Backbone as a ProteinNet text record, in pm:
[ID]
protein_1_A
[PRIMARY]
XXXXXXXXXXXXXXXXXXXXXXXXXXXXXXXXXXXXXXXXXXXXXXXXXXXXXXXXXXXXXXXXXXXXXXXXXXXXXXXXXXXXXXXXXXXXXXXXXXXXXXXXXXXXX
[TERTIARY]
9248	9106.8	9035.5	8961.3	8890.1	8781.3	8761.7	8657.4	8562.6	8447.1	8347.5	8396.8	8352.8	8385.6	8292.8	8344.9	8260	8156.1	8031.9	7925.9	7962.1	8028.1	8062.4	8162.8	8261.9	8360.6	8294.6	8207.7	8134.8	8059.8	7987.4	7910.2	8000.5	8114.1	8207.5	8265.4	8304	8360.1	8255.1	8134.5	8028	7996.8	7989.5	7964.4	8077.6	8201.5	8315.5	8309.4	8273.8	8268.4	8156.3	8059.2	7953.6	8006.9	8129.4	8193.9	8259.9	8267.2	8328.5	8219.9	8234	8133.4	8180.1	8095.7	8126.6	8134.9	8251.6	8270.2	8177	8128.9	8041	7895	7852.3	7710.4	7677	7776.6	7751.7	7680.7	7685.2	7622.6	7729.8	7719.6	7823.3	7822.1	7938.8	7957.2	7876.2	7843.1	7761.6	7619	7558.6	7420.2	7405.1	7514.4	7510.1	7514.6	7551.3	7561.2	7692.4	7794.6	7924.5	8006.1	7974.7	8045	7974	8043.9	7984.9	8004.3	8118.9	8147	8256.1	8251	8356	8399.5	8529	8580.6	8715.3	8765.7	8894.6	8992.2	9111.1	9220.4	9307.7	9288	9363.1	9512.8	9548.1	9689.7	9765.5	9703.3	9768.1	9716.1	9626.7	9568.5	9517.4	9429	9380.2	9234.9	9166.4	9030.3	9033.9	8940.5	8923.7	8790.6	8796.9	8677.6	8657.2	8558.4	8526	8422.7	8461.1	8372.1	8390.7	8301.3	8305.2	8290.1	8281.5	8255.1	8135.7	8078.2	7961.8	7998.9	8127.2	8174.7	8320.2	8358.7	8494.4	8599.4	8561.5	8655.8	8657.5	8608.3	8599.8	8739	8756	8886.6	8916.2	8823.1	8838.5	8869.7	8922.3	8954.5	9048.8	9150.5	9247	9179.8	9084.7	9013.1	8935.4	8866.9	8788.2	8880	8992.3	9086.5	9137.7	9168.5	9216.4	9107.1	8984.2	8873.1	8849.8	8861.4	8846	8953.3	9076.1	9186	9156.3	9112	9080.7	8963.4	8863	8743.7	8771.4	8870.4	8901.3	9010.1	9069.4	9172.8	9113.4	9177.1	9126.2	9029.6	8987.4	8897.5	8977.2	9059.2	9148.2	9286.1	9388.1	9523.9	9557.2	9508	9539.5	9412.4	9410.6	9300.4	9351.2	9273	9297.7	9162.6	9161	9038.9	9049.4	8950	8937.5	8836.2	8885.1	8795.4	8721.1	8590.6	8503.1	8428.2	8428.3	8358.1	8241.2	8232.5	8121.5	8060.7	7937.2	7842.5	7865.9	7834.7	7850.9	7750.4	7789.9	7700.5	7581.4	7467.8	7348.4	7266.9	7178.3	7100.9	7013.3	6987.6	6908	6981.4	7111.8	7192.4	7182.3	7126.2	7116.1	7015.3	7053.3	6962.7	6851.3	6750.3	6642.1	6697.1	6789.1	6850.8	6927.1	6997.1	7071.2	6978.5	6865.3	6766	6713.7	6687.8	6642.7	6748.5	6875.4	6984.6	6996	6982.5	6994.5	6879.4	6758.1	6643.6	6664.9	6721.7	6744.1	6842.8	6933.7	7028.8	6990.2	6867.8	6814.1	6812.9	6851.7	6846.2	6706.3	6662.2	6533.5	6561.1	6516.3	6540.4	6406.8
10635.7	10634.2	10738.4	10827.5	10931.4	10872.2	10937	10896.5	11013.8	10982.7	11085.8	11173.6	11297.4	11389.3	11365.4	11390.6	11390.5	11500.3	11480.4	11579.9	11722.4	11738.9	11873.7	11940.3	11864.4	11919.3	11949.9	11860.5	11884.1	12016.9	12037.4	12160.4	12283.4	12274.8	12387.3	12420.2	12316.6	12337.1	12396.9	12341.5	12392.1	12538.4	12572.2	12712.3	12802.3	12755.1	12833.2	12856.1	12752.9	12764.4	12856.6	12882.7	12977.2	13119.9	13142	13273.2	13289.1	13180.8	13185.5	13223.7	13341.4	13394.6	13377.7	13316.4	13305.2	13447.5	13485.5	13624.3	13668.1	13573.5	13610	13619.4	13531.4	13525.1	13592.4	13613.7	13683.6	13602.2	13469.8	13379	13281.1	13234.3	13144.5	13009	12944.3	12819.8	12703.7	12707.5	12599.8	12609	12727.4	12742.8	12741	12765.3	12748.2	12600.9	12515.7	12373	12336.3	12418.9	12390.6	12289.4	12274.5	12178.1	12043.9	11946.4	11814.8	11721.7	11735.2	11642.5	11701.1	11665.1	11696.6	11565	11537.7	11412.2	11438.2	11337.5	11349.7	11250.2	11298.6	11216.3	11179.5	11059.1	11015.9	11007.8	10963.9	10946.9	11079.8	11186.7	11317.8	11411.2	11360.5	11438.6	11573.4	11565.7	11687.5	11671.4	11784.4	11791.1	11785.4	11712.3	11711.5	11779.7	11889.3	11960.3	11925.5	11841.3	11808.3	11909.3	11985.2	12091.3	12115.2	12192.4	12227.2	12378.1	12423.1	12563.7	12569	12686.8	12697.4	12669	12686.4	12647	12604.3	12506.1	12451.7	12555.9	12653.8	12755.9	12878.8	12868.2	12984	13043.5	13173.4	13236.1	13276.2	13252.2	13299.3	13187.6	13075.2	12961.4	13002.4	13082	13124.1	13205.5	13290.1	13372	13281.3	13183.1	13091.1	13008	12959	12882.2	12965.1	13091.8	13179	13201.2	13222	13239.3	13112.5	12995	12868.8	12860.1	12892.1	12888.5	12979.5	13100.2	13193.9	13144.9	13088.4	13045.2	12924.9	12844	12724.2	12748.2	12867.2	12901.9	12895.1	12819	12802.1	12685.5	12627.6	12511	12383.3	12384.7	12272.4	12327.9	12246.9	12291.3	12273.3	12163.5	12133.1	12093.8	12130.8	12090.8	12086.1	12021.3	12027.4	12028.5	12094.1	12097.3	11991.7	11907.5	11807.7	11863.4	11916.9	11975.8	11865.1	11873	11771.3	11834.6	11766.7	11820	11731.6	11611.5	11522.1	11475.4	11492.8	11556.3	11707.5	11768.2	11913.3	11984.5	12102.9	12182.7	12229	12238.3	12293.4	12365.3	12454.6	12533.6	12451.2	12325.9	12240.7	12211.9	12236.6	12212.6	12328.1	12439.7	12556.2	12527.3	12557.6	12536.5	12640.8	12617.8	12717	12851.3	12847.7	12972.8	13040.2	12959.7	13014.4	13078.9	13017.1	13073.7	13207.4	13213.4	13339.2	13447.8	13411.1	13507.1	13557.7	13466.2	13504.6	13595.8	13564.8	13651.5	13790.5	13796.3	13924.2	14013.5	13951.8	14033.4	14045.3	13999.2	14026.9	13915.3	13792.4	13679.5	13620.5	13578	13508.8	13358.8	13297.4	13153.6	13081.3
4954.3	4923.2	5009.3	4947.5	5023.2	5112.6	5226.7	5319.6	5343.4	5397.3	5427.7	5542	5539.8	5648.3	5766.2	5885.9	6004.1	5984.8	6031.2	6008.8	6051	6165.8	6212.7	6119.1	6072	5979.1	5845.2	5799.2	5674	5681.8	5791.3	5807.5	5810	5880.3	5887.2	5750.1	5676.2	5542.4	5449.6	5453.1	5366.7	5398.4	5526	5564.6	5517.4	5531.6	5484.6	5334.9	5260.6	5114.5	5067.2	5153.8	5117	5108.2	5155.2	5140.6	5003.8	4927.3	4794	4693.8	4637.1	4545.9	4401.7	4319.7	4177.7	4121.9	4065.6	4022	3908.6	3831.4	3719.4	3760.1	3849.8	3885	4016.8	4103.3	4228.5	4335.3	4323.5	4419.7	4465.8	4590.9	4642.4	4571	4572.9	4497.1	4552.2	4681.2	4738.9	4685.7	4695.3	4651.5	4499.3	4427.2	4281.6	4242.2	4337	4307.1	4240.8	4258.6	4197.7	4278.2	4406.2	4490.8	4479.1	4422.2	4399.9	4519.5	4589.1	4698.8	4787.1	4914.1	5009.5	5072.1	5071.5	5125.6	5190.6	5260.2	5326.9	5267.3	5233.4	5182.3	5301.8	5355.9	5473.7	5446.2	5327.1	5292.8	5298.3	5250.1	5248.3	5356.3	5442.6	5551.3	5499.7	5400.2	5335	5291.7	5289.4	5238.2	5085.9	5027.2	4882.3	4851.7	4777	4733.3	4587	4559	4420	4373.7	4274.1	4228.2	4079.4	4025.5	3885.1	3872.5	3751.6	3722.5	3628.8	3613	3525.4	3380.9	3345.7	3212.4	3223.2	3143.4	3149.3	3111.6	3033	2989.3	3077.7	3198.2	3287.9	3310.4	3280.6	3297.9	3442.4	3533	3670.2	3769.8	3719.8	3805	3918	3887.4	3988.7	4100.1	4062.2	4160.4	4255.3	4200.4	4283.1	4372	4317.9	4399.5	4517.2	4493.8	4601.6	4705.3	4661.2	4754.6	4837.5	4773.9	4846.5	4954.3	4918.9	5014.9	5134.4	5108.2	5215.8	5301.1	5235.6	5309.7	5399.5	5365	5443.2	5547.7	5545.8	5643.1	5783.6	5869.6	6005.5	6020.1	5908	5913.4	5887.9	5782.7	5752.4	5719	5743.4	5712.9	5565.6	5507.8	5368.4	5293.1	5166.7	5080.3	4937.4	4855.7	4711.7	4642.5	4528.3	4448.9	4341.2	4335.3	4230.7	4131	4018.3	3918.5	3845.8	3845.2	3786.7	3669.4	3556.7	3438.5	3395.1	3450.8	3419.2	3549.2	3574.2	3482.6	3479.6	3367.4	3359.1	3449.1	3493.8	3576.4	3493.3	3557	3494.9	3599.2	3558.7	3653.7	3747.6	3714.1	3802.8	3933.9	3938.1	4058.8	4159.3	4119.2	4206.9	4318.1	4442.1	4555.5	4553.4	4635.7	4647.8	4695.4	4791.5	4838	4724.9	4645.9	4532.5	4430.8	4406.6	4313.9	4366.1	4497.6	4557.2	4542.8	4565.1	4551.4	4407.7	4313	4172.3	4131.2	4177.2	4147	4205.7	4326	4393.7	4318	4240.5	4164.4	4016.6	3985.8	3853.3	3752.7	3794	3701.7	3700.3	3584.5	3572.3	3581.6	3687.4	3709.1	3702.5
[MASK]
+++++++++++++++++++++++++++++++++++++++++++++++++++++++++++++++++++++++++++++++++++++++++++++++++++++++++++++

């Protein structure tokens, strides 16, 4: 059964994941609202990143998985991505910082 992360680890993981840039939109996955939850799997001693993509048919899943792996290197030894499709992602999940980033690269939000 997954448990909550300690606040310091949560912050470190979240900061690391801000280095993962959605290849289509050019904004990090945290500020896009793609990360739904961060938890710890005690049984497997691993981080669980519950996240989604802007569309279920995204052809760049492998790119994002590789970026997640690189961003978590040195923060956790093991992780797994739990792909979540319900509820589906929508622009209402974008943070204020994410909206500013999107406007800066030319998106109308």
